[in-house]
C-alpha positions in Angstrom: -7.6 -24.2 -18.7 -4.1 -26.1 -18.0 -2.8 -24.5 -14.5 0.7 -27.1 -14.8 2.5 -24.0 -16.0 1.2 -22.1 -12.8 2.0 -24.7 -10.7 5.8 -24.9 -12.2 6.1 -21.4 -11.4 5.3 -22.0 -8.3 7.6 -24.8 -7.3 10.3 -23.0 -8.9 9.8 -20.0 -6.5 9.6 -22.3 -3.8 12.5 -24.4 -4.5 15.1 -21.9 -6.0 14.0 -18.3 -4.7 12.0 -18.8 -1.5 15.3 -19.9 0.6 17.3 -16.8 -0.5 14.5 -14.7 0.4 14.1 -16.1 3.8 18.1 -16.6 4.7 17.9 -12.8 3.9 15.2 -12.1 6.1 17.0 -14.2 8.6 20.2 -12.3 8.1 18.5 -8.7 8.7 16.9 -10.1 11.6 19.6 -11.4 13.4 21.4 -7.8 12.8 18.2 -5.9 14.3 18.7 -7.9 17.8 20.5 -4.8 19.4 21.8 -6.7 22.4 23.3 -9.6 20.5 26.2 -11.1 22.6 29.1 -12.6 21.1 29.9 -16.4 22.5 32.4 -16.8 24.8 34.6 -18.7 22.5 38.2 -16.8 22.2 40.3 -18.4 19.0 40.9 -16.6 15.7 38.1 -13.8 16.0 35.0 -16.2 16.1 32.6 -13.4 15.1 34.8 -13.1 11.8 34.8 -16.8 11.1 30.5 -16.3 11.7 30.4 -13.9 9.2 32.6 -15.3 6.7 30.4 -18.6 7.0 27.2 -16.6 6.9 27.7 -15.2 3.6 29.2 -18.3 2.4 25.9 -20.1 2.8 24.0 -17.1 1.6 26.2 -17.4 -1.8 25.0 -20.2 -2.4 21.9 -19.6 -2.4 22.0 -16.3 -4.1 23.7 -18.0 -6.7 21.2 -20.8 -6.7 18.5 -18.5 -7.4 19.5 -16.0 -9.9 21.1 -18.3 -12.3 17.5 -19.9 -12.6 16.2 -16.4 -13.9 14.9 -16.0 -17.3 17.4 -13.4 -18.3 20.0 -15.1 -16.9 22.0 -16.5 -20.0 25.2 -17.9 -18.6 27.3 -18.7 -16.1 29.3 -15.4 -16.0 26.3 -13.0 -15.8 25.0 -15.1 -12.8 28.4 -14.5 -11.4 28.4 -10.9 -11.5 24.5 -10.3 -10.9 25.1 -12.3 -7.4 28.1 -10.5 -6.4 26.8 -7.3 -7.5 23.8 -8.3 -5.2 26.2 -9.7 -2.2 27.8 -6.7 -2.1 25.4 -4.5 -1.7 23.3 -6.6 0.8 26.7 -6.6 3.1 27.3 -3.4 2.9 23.6 -2.7 3.8 24.0 -5.4 6.4 26.4 -3.4 7.9 25.1 0.3 7.5 21.8 -1.4 9.3 23.9 -2.7 12.6 25.5 0.6 12.5 22.1 2.5 13.0 21.4 0.2 15.6 21.6 1.1 19.2 24.6 -0.9 21.0 25.7 -2.6 18.1 28.8 -1.8 16.4 29.5 -2.1 12.7 33.3 -2.7 11.5 34.6 -3.0 8.2 36.3 -6.3 9.0 32.7 -7.6 9.6 32.2 -6.3 6.1 35.4 -7.9 4.6 34.7 -11.3 6.1 30.7 -11.3 4.5 32.5 -10.7 1.2 35.6 -12.8 1.5 33.0 -15.8 2.4 30.8 -15.0 -0.2 33.3 -14.2 -2.9 35.3 -17.6 -2.0 32.2 -19.7 -2.6 31.2 -17.8 -5.7 34.5 -18.3 -6.9 34.4 -21.7 -6.4 30.7 -21.7 -8.1 32.0 -20.0 -11.1 34.7 -22.8 -11.7 33.0 -25.7 -11.5 29.6 -24.5 -13.1 30.2 -23.4 -16.8 26.7 -22.9 -17.2 23.6 -21.8 -14.7 22.0 -25.2 -13.8 18.7 -25.6 -15.6 15.4 -25.5 -13.3 14.6 -29.1 -12.6 11.7 -29.0 -10.4 11.1 -32.1 -7.8 7.6 -33.5 -7.8 
């Protein structure tokens, strides 16, 4: 029995899907820290910039993962499914933060999350006409 297809699936999972799963776990873990203090940097609403970049990175990882799923046939579908996923995740994240004591949720945090994600997704959509074909490193 040939175990190469099973090994390839595991490598694909580790290479494409595990990073976004771990990153989502980090986002929720950081959100669950009830006494998280903001850095003492006082320029341009530093926390909104942090939200922007947090979800910009998340968008890259999510698009990379979603675009390699078997039912994704084109870049449009990858873009729309990734967009929906990130909107739902960011909304859940802010709701989760709101449910914690000593943490406040903000529509501006959600907006910063979504602007970061959408900017990256639009750039990815412009530069990737079709989803990448999974090429698993050796």
